[in-house]
N, C-alpha and C positions, 0 to 999 in steps of 0.2 A: 155675594153673588155666586151662583152655582156654575162655575166654569172651571176648567182644568188649567186655565192660563192660556194666553195667546200663543200661537205657534211663532217660532223665531223666523221661519221662512214659509211662504205659501206652499212651496214644493217639498216641505219637510216630509220625511218618510214615515207613514203611519203603518209600520211593519206589523205590530201586534194585531191590529184590527184587520189587516188584509190577509194574513196567513191563518188558516183554520187551526183550531186548538189541537195541540199534539195529543194523540191518544184518545180523542173524543169521537172515535168511530161509533156508528150506530150498532147496537147488539144485533147479532144475526140469529134468526130463528132456524130450527131444523129444516124448514122448507126453503130456506134461502139457497139458491144455487151458488156454487163456488164462483168467486170473482175471477174474471179472466186474467191471465198473466199480464203483468205490466209490460207495456211496449218498451223496447230498448231505447234508452235515452239517446237523442241525436248527439253526434260528436261535436265538441266545442273546440274550435281552433283559435289560435292567437294571431293577431290581436282581436279581442271581442268587439272593439270599436276603435275608430280613429276620429278624434275631435279636433278639427283645425290643425291637423298634423301631429297631434299628441295621441300616442297609443295607450289604450286601456287593456290590460292583460287579464286573463282568467284568474291569475294569482291575486290581482287587485280585487276581483269580485269575491274570491274565497275569503280574503282578509276582511272585507267589509261585511260579509255575511256572518263570519265568526264573531265579529265585534258586536253586531246587532243581536245575535243569539245569546251572547254572553250577557248583554244588558237586559235581556228578557229572562235570564236565568235558565235558558234551555241548552243542555249539552249538545254540542254539534253532532254527536253520534246518534242522538234521538230525533234529529230533523229528518222527516220523510223524504226519501230520494225523489219521489214523484213530484214534490213541491219545489225542488231545488232550482229548476229552470225558471219557474215563475218568480222565485225569490231573486235569481240573478237579474231578471229584467227590471225588477224594482230597484235593485242596487245600481244597475247600469244607468237607468233614467236619472237617478240622483247624482251619480258621478259625472254624467254628461253636463248637467246643469252646473255643478261645481266647477268643472273645467272651463266652461264658457265664461263664468263669472271671474274665475281666476285669471284667465287670459286678458280680460278687460280691466282687471284691477291691478295689474303689474306696475303701473306707473303711479299708483296712489302712495302718498308720503306717509310713513309711519315713523314716529320718533323712538329712539332707544328707551326713553322714559315710559312710553306706552307699553312697549314690550316687557320691560322690567316689572311694571305694575301688574300686568297679567300673569307673568311668571311667578311673582310673589304670591298671587292668589292660588296658583297651581301648587306651589310648594306648601301652602298652608293646609292642604289636604292630608299631608303626611305628618306623623307625630315627631319626626326627627330627620335631620339631614342624612343620617345613616340609612333610615328606612327609605327615603327618597332615592338614594343611590342604588339601593338594593332592588327597588322596583323598576328603576330605569334600566338597570343591567338585565333584569329578568325579561323585560319587554324589548331588549335590543335597542334602547333609545339612549340619547345623551342630552345633556343640557343644551348643547348647541342645536340639535335637531328639534327639540321642543321649542326653543326660542324662534327658530326659523318657521316652524308651523304656526306659532302665535303671530308672527309678523304677517304671514300670508293671510291668516284669518282676519286680522285687523285691516289689511288692505281691502279685502272683500267687503268687510263691514262698512268701511269708509265709502267704497264705490256704491254699495247699495243705498246708503244714506243719501248720497248725492243724487242718485237716480230717482228716488221717491220724494225728494224735497218738495214741499208744497202740495203733495198729493195725499197727505195723511192728516190734514188739519181737522180737528174736531171741536165743535163749540159746545157750550153749556146746553144750548137748545137740542143739539144732537143727543147728548147724554140723557136729557129729560125725556125726549121722545122714545128712546130705547127703553128707559125705565118704565114708562107708562105702558108700552106695548109688550113687555116681557115680565109681568109681575111675579110669575112663579120662580124666576131666576134669582129673586131677591128675598125669598123666604128661607130662613135658616132654621132647620129642625132642632128639636131638643138634642143636646149632646151631653155626654158624660165623659169625664176623664177618670180612668181607673188604672190600677196596677194589679198584677196577678202573679201568683206562684203556681206553676203547673207541675203536677205529678202525672206523668204520661201513663196511659193504659194502652197496651198493644191491642190492635184490632183482633177480635175473636178470643180475647183473654178468658180463661176459665173463671168461674165465679169466685173461687178462693183467691185467685190473683187480684181480681177486682176489689174484693173485700180487704185484702192486704194494702192495696194502693189507697183505698179510701181511709183506712186507719192511719196510714202515714200522713195523708193530707190533713186529716183532722188534728193530728198531733202538732202539725205546723200552725194550723189556724189557732189552736189553743195557746201556742207560744206567742203569737202575735197579739192575741187578745189580752195576754198577761203583761204586755208592754215591750216585747222585743221588737227591734226595728224591722219594719216590713221590707225595706229596700235591701238591708243586709241579708236577711234570710232569702230573699229572692235571688240575689247574686250567688249565694252559697248552695241553695237547694232546688231552685226552679229548673225544670227540664225543658223549658222553652229556651232554644239556643240563643235568642237575643237578650236574655236576662243578664248575661255577663256584662253587656254594654249599657243596657237601659234600666237595670235594677227592677225589671218587671213593669216599667211604666209604658202604657199603651197610648198615651196622649189622649186627646179628645176623639170621640167617635160617635157616629149616629147609630140608631138601633139596628139598622139593616146592614151595618158593616161588620158585625160579629155573628158567630153562630147563635141561633135562637136561645139556647139554654143560657149562654153567657150573657147575652144582651138582656134577657128577661130578668135575670138576677141583678145585674148591675143597675138597670134603670129603676128597679124597685127599691134600691138602697138610697140612704141619705149620705151626704158628705161625711167622710171619716168612718163610715160603717165598715166592718170586716165581716165577710160572709163565712159560713161553714162551707165545706167542700161542695162545689157545684160540678156535676158530671156533664161532660160534652163528648163529642166524638174524639177529642184529643186526650181526654183523661179527666182528672179532678183539678179544679181551679179554686184557689183561695183568692178572693177578690177584695180589694180595698178601693172604694170610691174616694178620689181626692179632690174632685171639683165637678160642678154641674153648670150648664148653660141652658136656660129655658128657650123654647122656640120663639123666634122673633121675625119680624119683617125688617130688613135693613132699609133705613131711610135713604132717600136720594142724596142728602148731604153727606151721609157717611160713605155711601157707595161711589160718589162722584169721582174722586181721584182714580180709583181702580177702574171704574167704568170708562173714563176718558182714555186711560192708558190702553185698555182693551180695545176700544173702538179705533184708536189710532193704529194699533197693531193690525187690526182687521183691514183697515184701508191700506196700510203699508203692504200687507201680504197680497191684496188684490192688485195693487199697482205693480208690485214686483213680479207677480205671476204673468201679467200682461207683457211686461218688459222682457221676461225670459222667453215667453212664447214667440215674441217678435224676433228675438235673437236666434232662437232655434230654427225659425223659418228661413233665415238668411244664411246660417252658418254651414260650413262644410263638415258634415257629420256622416260617417259611414258606419253602420252597425252590422256586424257579422254574426251576432249571437242568434242561434236558431230560435224560431218562434216558439213561445211557450204553448203547451197543449191547452186546448179549451177545457174548462171544467165540465165534468160529466154531469148530465141531467140527473137530478135527485128523483 
């Protein structure tokens, strides 16, 4: 089924979709008049909001924004200042909801065993205890703080589950109805699994540099075709930064997920084929196709477990959204953050 997975909460922040792409300004023609100077940003005073007696500070917004930007791979220094207030409002809306739920979840019982189980999952993200301690120190965190945060999250999860109990039931008939009404979502396109070794070519490289890079890539392709291990050479020689971790493996992808030159070559190959160097905007790729999956329509029986889970989450999200809106309408909330400027007409 073509979905990105159900949201964990109906009010979850869709940050990437809501903020315009950084650096994607329209090119200006010589006839375009100079843009007016940006208006001075309104002053922001603390607290930016008070939620049932709990103050939310500007520093909390800055920390939340920095965290979301980091998750999107956007350096904070590159975030447009004119978008900051809009982003603050998005952060604040989310933080208000979190505080309202946290206040109501304080009495939920969470066992030490539950906390330990979640903490063990957190620890498993790190290769060693030493690395875990190093990263905690770097972030100014401790094991105790992490466990306290986990306990609070579990309390909120228990409270949410209790509020939506009986409101997220899904039957086989519901699943079948959705399946029949949304046939396109159950079509799985042809996919290829491939590995590659990249010899990067700088943008605007001179012809002699391109020729040298192609020669180097061809030499690697020849070594693979003579029997040397593709994954070993990818780790050693590929200029794709991820190759050190994945040995060049790109997992399964559809034709539209890669640049055209790469996809056209990979989808024309058979399993275990090795390509000669393929030029793309990144440079020269030596491609090895490791598996293929033909296009198919996923049957209802195969889709049923995931589909039912998806529909349950949708119902849960809708129920929770209504509950949260009811709470917000009755709660003592004071917002002091200046209004975000309206988007200029295009």
